[in-house]
C-alpha positions, -999 to +999 in steps of 0.1 A: +237-222-181+238-210-217+228-174-225+195-185-243+186-206-212+192-176-190+170-154-211+142-180-210+145-184-173+143-146-168+113-144-191+095-169-169+100-148-138+089-116-156+059-127-176+030-136-153+008-147-182+037-166-199+053-193-179+030-187-149-004-189-166-024-210-142-052-195-122-035-206-090-004-187-100-023-156-110-043-156-078-011-160-057+006-132-077-024-109-070-024-119-033+013-113-030+010-078-045-017-071-019+006-083+009+033-060-003+009-030-005-005-039+029+030-038+044+038-005+028+005+010+040+010-005+075+043+014+076+028+047+064+010+059+097+043+061+115+058+083+088+027+105+087+027+109+124+064+118+124+057+146+100+030+160+122+049+156+154+081+171+141+061+201+128+045+205+163+080+206+178+086+238+159+059+255+180+074+246+213+087+275+233+125+277+233+128+250+206+159+249+184+140+259+153+168+251+128+172+216+141+135+210+145+129+222+109+156+200+096+139+170+113+105+180+099+119+184+064+136+150+065+103+134+076+085+151+048+110+138+022+107+103+037+069+104+035+070+116-001+093+087-010+070+063+008+040+077-010+056+071-043+063+035-033+027+030-023+015+044-056+037+019-075+025-010-054-011-001-059-006+001-096+008-034-095-022-046-074-046-031-100-028-047-129-027-081-112-064-078-103-073-071-140-052-101-152-066-124-125-103-115-131-101-116-169-084-149-168-111-162-145-137-152-169-119-168-198-115-201-180-151-200-169-161-199-206-145-234-210-167-250-183-193-272-199-215-279-169-241-250-167-244-252-129-206-250-123-203-222-149-229-202-130-212-208-097-179-197-111-194-165-125-210-158-091-178-164-073-159-141-097-186-114-092-183-117-054-146-112-056-149-082-079-174-067-055-149-070-026-122-055-049-144-025-057-153-019-021-116-020-011-108+004-040-134+028-028-120+028+007-084+033-007-096+061-029-112+078+001-079+077+020-060+090-010-085+118-015-077+130+021-040+122+020-030+140-012-043+175-001-027+169+033+006+161+017+004+193-005-004+214+026+026+199+044+049+208+015+035+243+013+040+248+050+076+236+047+082+260+018+066+289+037+087+283+068+119+281+048+114+318+041+102+327+075+117+304+101+113+324+133+087+325+162+066+350+143+066+330+111+057+298+129+029+316+148+015+329+115+007+293+104-004+278+136-039+271+121-023+251+093-001+232+117-032+223+137-050+213+105-021+190+095-021+173+129-059+167+128-059+154+093-030+131+099-050+113+125-079+109+101-057+097+073-041+071+095-075+058+105-084+053+068-051+036+061-057+011+089-090+002+073-074-004+039-046-025+055-073-047+071-092-050+038-060-060+019-052-087+044-087-102+041-086-101+003-052-117+001-063-145+024-095-149+004-080-154-030-047-171-023-044-209-021-037-219+015-004-234+025+004-259+052+022-245+082+060-251+082+070-283+099+081-280+135+118-285+140+127-320+152+143-321+187+180-328+186+189-363+195+206-367+229+243-376+226 
């Protein structure tokens, strides 16, 4: 393939509104970004729980505090990295949502039949309503997660300077708060995961199931 052809092919993959300009492609791109965000969020509760559990391990009598703290710190770093991935994926969902709904409106303007045009606008508004409801749920989860994450980091910093039974005992109230809030955040995440799954299925074109493998011919 010549260099110019390679550039053109790459451009088609990168530019959603260029080579992939149909409504079907845009809706599928939006649905796919939702699937990716859904999977990342589905993986988040395990990481959040690991942070809380490993922090609780520090409070156990006779625990190897150095080893327990190292595990806790590793889990914190992993959760921070995962949070950054979720942020990136959500930004992608929001961008695809805007492209998708704006293109829908533009295409609706080209419909001549008044009844069909009205139906198209109503369908678009219904989709936007679902998007907005999902965004509010996601924002509620974020509003609880972000302070939780900051408290986790603060407790880690605190314990780095005072890793001993007395130091751990002095932040038992914060450790308990982290555990209780982790459970609440995980519940909200589960709700968002369910909503993303429903939205992705609602806007993406359906695909036929893969064909069943043919039985091997007997020799």
